[in-house]
C-alpha positions in Angstrom: 211.3 39.9 90.0 212.9 41.3 86.8 210.9 44.3 85.6 210.1 44.5 81.9 212.5 46.8 80.0 211.1 49.3 77.6 211.9 46.9 74.6 210.4 43.9 76.4 207.2 45.8 77.3 206.9 47.0 73.7 207.3 43.4 72.4 204.7 42.1 74.8 202.2 44.7 73.9 202.7 44.2 70.3 202.0 40.5 70.7 198.7 41.2 72.6 197.6 43.7 70.0 198.3 41.1 67.3 195.4 39.0 68.6 192.9 41.9 68.4 190.0 41.7 65.9 188.2 44.8 67.3 187.9 48.2 65.6 190.3 49.6 68.2 192.3 48.1 71.0 194.3 49.6 73.9 196.6 47.5 76.1 198.1 48.5 79.4 200.7 46.5 81.4 201.8 47.4 84.9 204.2 45.5 87.1 206.1 46.1 90.3 207.6 44.9 93.5 206.7 46.3 97.0 208.8 45.5 100.0 207.8 46.6 103.5 208.6 46.3 107.2 206.2 47.2 109.9 207.0 47.7 113.6 205.1 48.5 116.8 206.1 48.8 120.5 209.7 48.8 119.4 209.5 45.4 117.7 209.1 44.4 114.0 205.7 42.8 113.5 205.6 42.1 109.8 208.0 42.1 106.9 207.1 41.1 103.3 207.2 41.5 99.6 204.4 41.7 97.1 205.0 41.2 93.4 202.3 42.1 90.8 202.1 42.2 87.1 198.9 42.7 85.2 197.7 43.2 81.6 194.5 45.1 80.9 192.9 45.1 77.5 190.2 47.5 76.2 188.6 46.5 73.0 186.2 48.7 71.1 183.6 48.3 68.4 182.4 51.8 67.5 181.4 53.3 70.8 180.9 49.9 72.5 183.8 49.0 74.9 184.9 46.0 76.9 187.7 45.7 79.4 189.4 42.5 80.7 192.5 41.9 82.7 194.8 38.9 83.4 198.0 38.2 85.3 199.2 35.3 83.2 201.5 36.1 80.3 201.7 32.9 78.3 200.4 33.1 74.7 197.2 31.3 75.3 196.3 33.6 78.3 197.1 36.7 76.3 194.8 35.6 73.5 192.1 34.6 76.0 192.1 38.1 77.6 191.8 39.8 74.2 188.8 37.6 73.3 187.2 38.2 76.6 187.5 42.0 76.2 185.9 41.7 72.7 183.0 39.6 74.0 182.3 42.1 76.7 182.5 45.0 74.2 179.9 43.3 72.0 177.5 42.9 74.9 178.0 46.5 76.2 175.7 49.5 75.4 177.3 52.3 73.4 179.2 54.9 75.4 178.3 58.3 74.0 181.4 59.9 75.6 183.9 57.4 74.2 186.5 59.3 72.2 188.5 56.5 70.6 192.1 55.6 71.2 194.8 58.3 70.8 197.3 58.9 68.1 201.0 58.6 69.0 202.2 61.3 71.5 205.5 63.1 72.3 206.4 62.7 76.0 208.7 64.7 78.2 211.7 62.9 79.7 211.1 62.2 83.4 213.7 60.3 85.6 211.8 58.6 88.4 213.7 55.4 88.6 216.7 55.0 91.0 218.8 52.0 91.4 219.3 52.8 95.1 215.6 52.1 95.6 215.4 49.3 93.2 218.2 47.4 95.0 216.7 47.6 98.5 216.7 44.3 100.2 214.9 43.0 103.4 218.3 43.5 105.1 218.6 47.1 104.1 215.0 47.8 105.3 215.8 46.1 108.6 218.9 48.2 109.0 217.0 51.5 108.4 214.4 50.5 111.0 217.0 49.3 113.5 218.5 52.8 113.4 215.2 54.3 114.0 214.4 52.0 116.9 217.7 52.7 118.5 217.1 56.4 118.5 213.6 56.1 120.1 214.8 53.3 122.5 217.5 55.5 124.0 214.7 57.8 125.2 212.6 54.9 126.4 209.8 55.6 124.1 207.4 53.3 122.2 207.8 53.5 118.4 205.5 52.3 115.7 206.3 52.8 112.0 206.1 51.6 108.5 208.7 51.5 105.7 207.7 50.6 102.2 209.7 50.8 99.0 208.5 50.2 95.4 210.1 49.6 92.0 207.9 49.1 89.0 206.8 50.2 85.6 203.7 51.0 83.5 203.4 50.8 79.7 200.6 51.1 77.1 200.1 50.6 73.4 197.1 51.0 71.1 196.1 50.0 67.6 196.9 53.5 66.3 200.6 53.1 67.2 200.8 54.9 70.5 203.4 53.6 72.9 204.3 54.8 76.3 206.6 53.4 79.0 207.6 54.7 82.5 209.7 53.0 85.2 209.6 54.4 88.7 210.7 53.9 92.2 209.5 55.2 95.5 210.0 54.9 99.3 207.7 56.1 102.1 208.6 56.1 105.8 206.2 57.0 108.6 206.8 56.9 112.4 204.8 57.6 115.5 206.6 57.8 118.9 204.8 57.8 122.2 205.7 57.9 125.9 205.0 54.8 127.9 202.0 56.4 129.6 200.6 57.5 126.3 200.5 61.2 127.2 203.0 62.4 124.6 203.1 61.6 120.9 205.2 62.7 117.9 205.0 61.9 114.3 207.1 62.2 111.2 206.8 61.0 107.6 209.3 61.0 104.7 208.9 60.2 101.0 211.5 60.0 98.2 212.1 58.4 94.8 215.8 57.9 95.8 216.2 55.6 98.8 219.7 57.1 99.5 218.0 60.3 100.6 216.1 58.6 103.4 217.7 59.2 106.8 215.6 57.4 109.4 217.7 58.6 112.3 217.2 62.3 111.6 213.5 61.7 110.9 213.2 59.7 114.2 214.8 62.6 116.2 212.1 64.9 115.0 209.4 62.5 116.1 211.1 62.0 119.5 211.4 65.7 120.0 207.7 66.2 119.2 206.8 63.4 121.6 208.8 64.6 124.6 207.7 68.1 123.9 203.9 67.2 123.8 203.8 65.8 127.4 201.7 67.8 129.8 199.5 69.4 127.2 197.1 72.1 128.4 193.6 72.9 127.3 193.3 76.1 125.2 189.9 77.7 124.4 188.8 76.8 120.8 188.5 79.8 118.4 190.3 81.5 115.6 194.1 81.4 115.9 197.1 82.2 113.8 198.5 78.7 112.9 201.8 77.5 111.5 201.1 74.4 109.5 204.0 72.1 108.9 204.0 70.6 105.3 202.5 67.3 106.5 199.6 69.1 108.0 199.1 71.5 105.1 199.1 68.7 102.5 196.0 67.0 103.7 194.0 70.2 103.3 195.6 71.3 100.0 195.1 68.1 98.2 191.3 68.7 98.3 192.1 71.6 95.9 194.4 69.4 93.8 191.8 66.6 93.5 189.0 69.0 92.4 190.5 71.1 89.6 188.1 69.5 87.2 186.4 71.4 84.4 183.2 69.3 84.1 182.3 69.5 87.8 182.9 73.2 87.7 180.8 73.7 84.6 178.0 71.6 86.1 177.9 73.5 89.3 179.3 70.8 91.6 182.6 72.4 92.5 184.3 75.1 94.4 185.2 76.5 91.1 181.5 76.9 90.1 179.6 80.1 89.9 175.9 80.8 89.5 174.4 80.6 86.0 176.8 77.8 84.8 179.9 80.0 84.9 183.3 79.1 86.5 186.1 80.9 88.3 188.6 80.1 85.6 190.7 83.2 85.1 189.7 84.7 88.5 191.8 85.3 91.6 190.6 83.0 94.4 193.5 82.9 96.9 196.5 85.1 98.0 198.7 86.2 95.1 201.7 84.4 96.7 200.0 81.1 95.9 201.1 79.3 92.8 200.2 75.6 92.3 201.6 73.7 89.4 202.5 70.3 88.0 205.7 69.3 86.3 206.5 65.5 85.7 210.2 66.4 85.2 210.7 68.0 88.6 213.8 66.3 90.0 212.4 66.3 93.6 209.1 64.8 92.7 209.4 63.1 89.3 206.2 61.6 87.8 204.9 59.8 84.8 205.0 62.0 81.7 201.7 60.5 80.5 198.3 60.2 82.0 196.2 57.1 82.3 194.6 57.5 78.8 198.0 58.2 77.2 197.8 61.9 76.9 201.2 63.7 77.3 201.8 65.6 80.5 203.3 69.1 80.4 204.2 71.6 83.0 201.0 73.3 83.9 200.2 76.2 86.2 196.8 75.4 87.8 196.8 78.5 90.1 199.3 81.2 89.3 199.7 84.2 91.7 196.3 83.3 93.1 194.5 83.2 89.8 192.9 80.0 88.4 194.8 79.5 85.1 193.9 75.9 84.2 191.4 73.2 85.0 191.5 69.5 83.9 189.5 68.5 80.8 188.6 65.0 79.7 188.9 64.6 76.0 185.1 64.4 75.7 184.4 67.5 77.8 187.1 69.4 76.0 185.6 68.6 72.6 182.1 69.6 73.9 183.5 72.9 75.1 185.8 73.5 72.1 189.0 73.7 74.2 192.2 71.9 74.6 192.0 68.6 76.6 194.2 69.0 79.7 194.8 65.8 81.7 194.7 65.7 85.4 198.3 66.0 86.8 200.6 63.2 87.8 202.3 65.3 90.5 201.4 68.6 92.3 203.8 71.2 93.6 203.0 74.4 95.5 205.6 77.1 95.2 206.9 78.6 98.5 208.8 81.4 100.0 212.0 81.9 101.9 210.8 81.8 105.6 212.0 79.0 107.8 209.8 77.3 110.3 211.9 79.1 113.0 211.3 82.4 111.3 207.5 81.9 111.3 207.5 81.0 115.0 209.7 84.0 115.9 207.3 86.3 114.1 204.2 85.0 115.9 202.9 86.8 118.9 200.2 84.3 119.7 199.5 81.2 117.7 199.6 77.4 117.4 202.1 75.1 115.7 200.4 72.1 114.1 202.4 69.0 113.3 199.7 66.8 111.7 196.1 66.9 110.7 194.1 63.7 110.3 190.6 62.1 109.8 189.8 64.8 107.2 186.2 64.8 106.1 184.2 67.1 103.7 181.5 69.3 105.1 180.7 71.4 102.0 182.2 70.4 98.6 181.2 73.7 97.0 183.3 75.8 99.5 185.7 72.9 100.2 184.9 73.3 103.9 186.6 70.5 105.8 186.7 69.1 109.3 189.3 67.0 111.1 191.6 66.9 114.1 195.1 67.9 115.1 197.4 65.1 116.4 200.9 64.1 117.4 202.3 67.4 118.5 200.3 70.6 118.8 202.0 73.6 120.5 201.1 77.0 121.8 203.3 79.9 120.6 203.7 83.2 122.5 206.0 86.1 121.8 207.9 84.2 119.2 208.6 81.1 121.3 206.9 77.7 121.8 205.6 78.0 125.3 203.9 74.6 125.9 202.0 71.8 124.3 198.2 72.1 124.0 195.5 69.6 123.8 194.3 68.7 120.3 191.5 70.5 118.5 188.8 69.7 115.9 189.0 72.2 113.1 186.5 73.5 110.6 188.3 75.2 107.7 188.3 75.5 103.9 191.7 75.5 102.2 190.5 78.3 99.9 189.7 80.5 102.9 193.0 79.5 104.5 195.0 80.5 101.5 193.3 83.9 101.5 194.5 84.3 105.1 198.2 83.5 104.2 200.9 85.4 106.1 204.1 83.5 105.2 205.4 80.6 103.2 208.5 78.5 103.7 210.6 76.4 101.3 208.7 73.5 99.7 209.4 70.0 101.1 208.4 66.6 99.7 205.7 65.2 102.0 203.5 62.1 102.1 199.8 62.8 102.7 198.6 60.9 105.8 195.2 60.7 104.0 195.9 59.6 100.5 199.5 58.4 100.8 200.3 60.7 97.8 203.6 62.6 97.6 203.6 66.4 97.1 206.1 69.3 97.3 204.4 71.6 99.9 205.9 74.6 101.9 205.2 75.2 105.6 202.8 78.1 105.9 201.6 80.6 108.4 197.9 81.3 108.4 195.8 83.8 110.4 192.3 83.2 111.7 192.3 79.4 111.4 189.1 78.0 113.0 189.4 75.5 115.8 185.8 74.5 116.7 186.3 72.2 119.8 188.8 70.3 121.9 189.8 66.6 121.4 191.1 64.3 124.1 193.0 62.2 121.6 196.8 62.4 121.8 
């Protein structure tokens, strides 16, 4: 599939807008190609490619809106989808929060498209997986994994002259390795925009090491422990902060950022001063779209700076209501780190637990961000600065806010793929004291 270039996307959107008879019209087009290969028990089970390309039209008459989408791009179909959006708008009730379409914006330059990823073929995917299978097969272990690459674009234009275009690529690789008897399990995941950075051999070696090291796990009494969370484990907890930095829910008392009496924690210190969480679409390790879904320009934004809440996301409606600047939700999230290596953290731990992965995360209390979930695929007991032996998995009950107030050390940020949302972040490994494990789990 040939992706639409910026000039081709602009010409297409102009054509769609030319059919509009509404007071205002906004058109989005997204397209892409996803290739994947899945394997289990050391054999490829599926391999495929999915190509999609869709146009979505939003037509507005005053505060009445209608939205229609189509995946056919001939002239008759383009006019048909515009007419359909207009029909729906005329039938719809007024939306009191509709703010109209945006004026043209100035966008940052973000480079998230890499030819190395765009040119990946089924043969290249198969070769990458074959190298992984060879590494696990040498140890007579059972491997199951998934490799997916993407190349695509998104573009939008409206009747006020706004135009935005962003091409991107991405590759995600995940692998679970188990012993034949199922008593040992290791896991690894990798995510990049640039396929040339993916090394399935080195990634597989990590999963193999975790797998072999987790055999013979011993039960350890649940309780509060010092933990070292690898970035993959930390990400699934921290993203519950990232997803909830919303001004309206905080103002309305529905958030961990809410305070009694309709006040919020904006401007207050809520976590350790070493914690800085920000977004920057131009970050070379985690490039992202320089515009949000409604066309607003993305900027570098500090959400939490040295432990203090500096910004929250405002919709255009809520920002107008509150008389503040509208800040869009981020298109990427990064947590600043420290200089400690994982080995340094282990050496400095007298008694603690190393956690490879957390999964099956569920909310217990949204207002404190209390979460529950399980460890999996490599949990190890540390004593006197050394990994002593594997331990059986735990259920945990912990809030990432409490966790970040019990911070002892931070490592260098790494790009990780969340096992819960499949989102990519830059997250450091972290050492936390008094992390709460509530019970044991028999799962490997």
